[in-house]
N, CA, C and O of each residue as an XYZ file, in Angstrom:
404
protein
N       7.009      3.333    -22.472
C       6.596      1.917    -21.790
C       5.671      2.386    -20.484
O       6.115      3.161    -19.637
N       4.782      2.011    -20.447
C       3.816      2.018    -19.097
C       3.627      0.895    -18.239
O       3.850     -0.193    -18.771
N       3.281      0.885    -17.070
C       3.292     -0.575    -16.215
C       1.919     -0.298    -15.497
O       1.400      0.806    -15.334
N       1.507     -1.344    -15.159
C       0.218     -1.584    -14.356
C       0.752     -2.512    -13.226
O       1.266     -3.611    -13.434
N       0.558     -1.897    -11.916
C       0.849     -2.726    -10.926
C      -0.735     -2.997    -10.179
O      -1.576     -2.189     -9.787
N      -0.711     -4.598    -10.182
C      -2.077     -5.240     -9.881
C      -1.926     -5.683     -8.323
O      -1.139     -6.558     -7.963
N      -2.653     -5.073     -7.579
C      -2.435     -5.712     -6.032
C      -3.723     -6.577     -6.068
O      -4.696     -6.215     -6.729
N      -3.715     -8.004     -5.172
C      -4.575     -8.666     -5.067
C      -5.450     -8.271     -3.638
O      -5.042     -7.591     -2.696
N      -6.521     -8.797     -3.768
C      -7.415     -8.821     -2.522
C      -7.924    -10.320     -2.204
O      -9.031    -10.593     -2.667
N      -7.379    -11.141     -1.606
C      -7.617    -12.516     -1.133
C      -8.140    -12.482      0.269
O      -7.959    -11.476      0.955
N      -8.826    -13.604      0.769
C      -9.213    -13.983      1.657
C      -8.518    -15.054      2.419
O      -9.160    -15.946      2.973
N      -7.173    -14.985      2.460
C      -6.351    -15.990      3.166
C      -4.888    -15.361      3.386
O      -4.485    -14.443      2.673
N      -4.150    -15.897      4.383
C      -3.018    -15.133      4.644
C      -1.938    -15.733      3.510
O      -1.914    -16.881      3.065
N      -1.086    -14.657      3.190
C       0.155    -14.959      2.550
C       1.256    -14.084      3.055
O       0.915    -13.246      3.889
N       2.605    -14.126      2.680
C       3.735    -13.290      3.106
C       3.395    -11.950      3.206
O       3.685    -11.312      4.218
N       2.662    -11.326      2.025
C       2.358    -10.072      2.095
C       1.312     -9.567      3.016
O       1.457     -8.450      3.515
N       0.242    -10.311      3.293
C      -0.689     -9.911      4.073
C      -1.928    -11.072      4.715
O      -2.558    -11.921      4.085
N      -1.985    -10.717      6.250
C      -2.711    -11.820      6.879
C      -4.122    -11.608      6.575
O      -4.685    -12.686      6.764
N      -4.907    -10.775      6.214
C      -6.165    -10.602      5.942
C      -6.990     -9.764      4.808
O      -6.192     -9.034      4.221
N      -7.979     -9.656      4.431
C      -8.499     -8.830      3.426
C      -8.220     -7.479      3.600
O      -7.902     -6.699      2.702
N      -8.396     -7.134      5.210
C      -8.365     -5.469      5.404
C      -6.750     -5.254      5.155
O      -6.444     -4.335      4.395
N      -5.892     -5.894      5.635
C      -4.665     -5.617      5.116
C      -4.135     -5.485      3.915
O      -3.222     -4.682      3.720
N      -4.730     -6.398      2.771
C      -4.587     -6.061      1.653
C      -4.929     -5.024      0.995
O      -4.205     -4.325      0.285
N      -6.155     -4.893      1.241
C      -6.805     -3.386      1.029
C      -6.019     -2.277      1.662
O      -5.978     -1.285      0.934
N      -5.384     -2.149      2.797
C      -4.691     -1.014      3.405
C      -3.609     -0.914      2.317
O      -3.448      0.120      1.668
N      -2.871     -2.027      2.141
C      -1.439     -2.050      1.510
C      -1.914     -1.643      0.014
O      -1.460     -0.545     -0.308
N      -2.526     -2.111     -0.742
C      -3.107     -1.849     -2.308
C      -3.525     -0.121     -2.128
O      -3.143      0.665     -2.995
N      -4.242      0.312     -1.070
C      -4.299      1.786     -1.222
C      -3.273      2.395     -1.051
O      -3.142      3.427     -1.708
N      -2.230      2.011     -0.162
C      -1.109      2.576      0.187
C      -0.271      2.815     -1.216
O       0.150      3.933     -1.510
N      -0.066      1.640     -2.066
C       0.398      1.533     -3.175
C      -0.224      2.474     -4.279
O       0.453      3.222     -4.984
N      -1.381      2.367     -4.333
C      -2.082      3.432     -5.222
C      -1.928      4.898     -4.903
O      -1.748      5.716     -5.806
N      -2.002      5.274     -3.515
C      -1.638      6.545     -3.284
C      -0.345      6.985     -3.488
O      -0.120      8.195     -3.532
N       0.748      5.974     -3.651
C       2.132      6.176     -3.640
C       2.385      6.552     -5.097
O       3.312      7.339     -5.286
N       1.567      6.023     -6.371
C       1.917      6.026     -7.592
C       0.489      6.829     -8.224
O       0.319      6.806     -9.442
N      -0.172      7.292     -7.636
C      -1.338      8.177     -8.175
C      -0.913      9.002     -8.811
O      -1.875      9.251     -9.538
N       0.084      9.843     -9.183
C       0.250     10.822    -10.136
C       1.465     10.322    -11.002
O       1.828     11.163    -11.824
N       2.061      9.337    -11.006
C       2.953      8.671    -11.661
C       2.556      8.780    -13.238
O       1.470      8.326    -13.600
N       3.542      9.454    -14.279
C       2.742      9.231    -15.508
C       2.858      8.036    -16.353
O       2.225      7.880    -17.397
N       3.733      7.158    -15.832
C       3.945      5.768    -16.566
C       3.351      4.633    -15.812
O       3.322      3.475    -16.229
N       2.853      5.070    -14.608
C       2.721      3.618    -13.676
C       0.928      3.793    -13.352
O       0.389      4.888    -13.190
N       0.420      2.859    -13.321
C      -1.043      2.835    -13.068
C      -1.174      1.739    -12.159
O      -0.334      0.841    -12.218
N      -2.242      1.673    -11.203
C      -2.243      0.486    -10.141
C      -3.759      0.115    -10.217
O      -4.623      0.842    -10.706
N      -3.936     -0.968     -9.732
C      -5.266     -1.526     -9.784
C      -5.437     -2.693     -8.918
O      -4.485     -3.398     -8.583
N      -6.556     -2.886     -8.583
C      -7.084     -4.294     -7.439
C      -7.331     -5.345     -8.712
O      -8.136     -5.226     -9.636
N      -6.444     -6.333     -8.474
C      -6.597     -7.482     -9.588
C      -7.652     -8.832     -9.234
O      -7.768     -9.118     -8.043
N      -8.220     -9.446     -9.993
C      -8.582    -10.607     -9.470
C      -7.457    -11.622     -9.014
O      -6.271    -11.600     -9.345
N      -8.135    -12.566     -8.131
C      -6.868    -13.377     -7.638
C      -5.987    -14.115     -8.472
O      -4.921    -14.330     -7.894
N      -6.046    -14.596     -9.660
C      -5.491    -15.209    -10.418
C      -5.079    -14.033    -11.547
O      -5.807    -13.911    -12.532
N      -4.090    -13.309    -11.416
C      -3.533    -12.339    -12.488
C      -3.343    -12.970    -13.615
O      -3.766    -12.456    -14.650
N      -2.575    -14.385    -13.650
C      -2.410    -14.720    -15.223
C      -3.800    -14.997    -15.759
O      -3.667    -15.065    -16.981
N      -4.800    -15.148    -15.504
C      -5.917    -15.209    -16.300
C      -6.157    -13.955    -17.020
O      -6.492    -13.964    -18.205
N      -6.009    -12.958    -16.399
C      -6.096    -11.528    -16.980
C      -5.287    -11.424    -18.394
O      -5.694    -11.007    -19.479
N      -4.000    -11.943    -18.026
C      -3.011    -11.763    -19.250
C      -3.361    -13.045    -20.386
O      -3.036    -12.858    -21.558
N      -3.965    -14.212    -20.030
C      -4.271    -14.950    -20.724
C      -5.475    -14.550    -21.649
O      -5.486    -14.483    -22.878
N      -6.384    -14.328    -20.845
C      -7.858    -14.189    -21.385
C      -8.187    -12.704    -22.061
O      -9.156    -12.473    -22.784
N      -7.339    -11.914    -21.730
C      -7.584    -10.375    -22.275
C      -6.527     -9.961    -23.138
O      -6.657     -8.924    -23.788
N      -5.349    -10.752    -23.227
C      -4.119     -9.940    -24.024
C      -3.619    -11.142    -24.961
O      -3.426    -12.339    -24.747
N      -3.484    -10.271    -26.158
C      -3.173    -11.392    -27.240
C      -1.507    -11.712    -27.220
O      -0.901    -10.924    -26.493
N      -0.861    -12.486    -27.730
C       0.649    -13.125    -27.302
C       1.299    -11.671    -27.970
O       2.301    -11.394    -27.312
N       1.078    -10.708    -28.995
C       1.580     -9.656    -29.687
C       1.684     -8.661    -28.528
O       2.538     -7.775    -28.503
N       0.709     -8.864    -27.504
C       0.878     -7.602    -26.235
C       1.519     -8.003    -25.160
O       1.476     -7.265    -24.176
N       2.308     -9.336    -25.086
C       3.092     -9.686    -23.948
C       4.525     -9.514    -24.438
O       4.944    -10.180    -25.384
N       5.283     -8.613    -23.790
C       6.546     -8.337    -24.189
C       7.523     -8.800    -23.075
O       8.705     -9.030    -23.330
N       7.011     -8.928    -21.864
C       8.058     -9.304    -20.813
C       7.369    -10.383    -20.004
O       6.170    -10.255    -19.755
N       8.024    -11.401    -19.591
C       7.453    -12.310    -18.589
C       8.482    -12.694    -17.285
O       9.593    -13.158    -17.542
N       8.161    -12.531    -16.215
C       8.860    -12.813    -15.062
C       8.201    -13.774    -14.233
O       7.057    -13.468    -13.898
N       8.651    -14.860    -13.827
C       8.213    -15.802    -12.896
C       9.065    -16.124    -11.858
O      10.133    -16.670    -12.136
N       8.729    -15.841    -10.512
C       9.572    -16.092     -9.675
C      11.211    -15.769     -9.700
O      12.136    -16.469     -9.289
N      11.230    -14.638    -10.243
C      12.579    -13.790    -10.420
C      13.198    -13.939    -11.810
O      13.947    -13.096    -12.303
N      12.795    -15.175    -12.454
C      13.457    -15.551    -13.779
C      12.518    -14.705    -14.971
O      11.288    -14.678    -15.006
N      13.410    -14.065    -15.875
C      13.091    -13.472    -17.127
C      12.767    -14.518    -18.103
O      13.730    -14.975    -18.719
N      11.519    -15.023    -18.388
C      11.154    -15.977    -19.294
C      10.736    -15.492    -20.587
O      11.131    -16.186    -21.524
N      10.042    -14.486    -20.885
C      10.123    -13.609    -22.024
C      10.586    -12.409    -21.934
O      10.320    -11.626    -21.023
N      11.584    -12.113    -23.239
C      12.097    -10.634    -23.250
C      11.911    -10.283    -24.749
O      12.285    -11.013    -25.667
N      11.284     -9.068    -24.899
C      11.316     -8.537    -25.809
C       9.987     -9.511    -27.033
O       9.852     -9.550    -28.256
N       9.383    -10.037    -26.068
C       7.941    -10.775    -27.001
C       8.797    -12.512    -27.273
O       8.084    -13.425    -27.691
N      10.158    -12.755    -27.018
C      10.841    -14.043    -27.203
C      11.301    -14.565    -26.224
O      11.984    -13.856    -25.485
N      11.100    -15.900    -25.900
C      11.404    -16.803    -24.961
C      12.839    -16.809    -24.770
O      13.629    -16.791    -25.714
N      13.181    -16.833    -23.538
C      14.740    -16.841    -23.005
C      15.161    -18.051    -22.733
O      16.381    -18.210    -22.721
N      14.242    -19.268    -22.431
C      14.937    -20.496    -21.884
C      14.566    -21.764    -22.816
O      14.868    -22.940    -22.613
N      13.859    -21.235    -23.854
C      13.658    -22.123    -25.098
C      14.266    -21.771    -26.257
O      14.694    -20.621    -26.352
N      14.426    -22.743    -27.409
C      14.880    -22.410    -28.738
C      13.749    -22.704    -29.625
O      13.523    -23.875    -29.932
N      13.040    -21.773    -30.051
C      12.007    -22.071    -30.875
C      12.261    -22.712    -32.068
O      11.459    -23.523    -32.532
N      13.454    -22.387    -32.690
C      13.879    -22.976    -33.837
C      14.183    -24.683    -33.788
O      13.999    -25.415    -34.760
N      14.668    -25.137    -32.490
C      15.221    -26.360    -32.464
C      13.768    -26.895    -32.135
O      13.405    -27.886    -32.770
N      12.806    -26.287    -31.112
C      11.383    -26.996    -31.014
C      10.816    -27.206    -32.476
O      10.257    -28.266    -32.755
N      10.926    -26.440    -33.184
C      10.013    -26.455    -34.636
C      10.957    -27.558    -35.332
O      10.363    -28.429    -35.966
N      12.151    -27.608    -35.292
C      12.681    -28.643    -36.236
C      12.442    -30.115    -35.536
O      12.122    -31.090    -36.216
N      12.621    -30.177    -34.169
C      12.172    -31.285    -33.580
C      10.775    -31.717    -33.881
O      10.583    -32.922    -34.044
N       9.861    -30.956    -33.966
C       8.089    -31.093    -34.169
C       8.303    -31.474    -35.827
O       7.704    -32.495    -36.166
N       8.931    -30.914    -36.689
C       8.845    -31.523    -38.018
C       9.580    -32.933    -38.272
O       9.414    -33.655    -39.255
N      10.361    -33.150    -37.264
C      11.089    -34.489    -37.263
C      10.321    -35.626    -37.049
O      10.402    -36.728    -37.592
N       9.368    -35.116    -35.964
C       8.239    -36.054    -35.430
C       7.304    -36.201    -36.591
O       7.004    -37.348    -36.921
N       6.830    -35.236    -37.221
C       5.820    -35.367    -37.934
C       6.151    -36.134    -39.343
O       5.227    -36.649    -39.971
N       7.449    -36.190    -39.800
C       8.073    -36.924    -40.771
C       7.824    -38.433    -40.173
O       7.191    -39.252    -40.839
N       8.322    -38.736    -38.962
C       8.249    -40.205    -38.439
C       6.632    -40.604    -38.518
O       6.247    -41.713    -38.889
N       5.875    -39.673    -38.165
C       4.564    -40.147    -37.868
C       4.013    -40.440    -39.429
O       3.314    -41.405    -39.738
N       4.401    -39.576    -40.183
C       3.839    -39.761    -41.860
C       4.341    -40.851    -42.310
O       3.689    -41.610    -43.028
N       5.592    -41.080    -41.944
C       6.416    -42.422    -42.761
C       5.583    -43.506    -42.072
O       5.106    -44.351    -42.830
N       5.331    -43.624    -40.782
C       4.607    -44.686    -40.121
C       3.557    -45.153    -40.607
O       3.365    -46.367    -40.543
N       2.493    -44.182    -41.294
C       1.145    -44.683    -41.615
C       1.263    -44.850    -43.080
O       0.306    -45.266    -43.734
């Protein structure tokens, strides 16, 4: 498994950096740190990293998703939802709608 660490470069202050120059300096330091690593690549990413995932990757390519420390997708499967229960409920609602017409 390989990993890509993407560093943002934005023009506003966050907990990570106060100005674009600081984002760039920290991003370059991160790149230099992992430059020769066999399994880790670094990149400067657009402000909305999720857009890269949503528009460039298919769902079969997404194996792990973490949001604010919560592991939401593990090995391509949701950890907080029950797909079978959701499908059962959708079928139930479909039958109700069909019966109402």
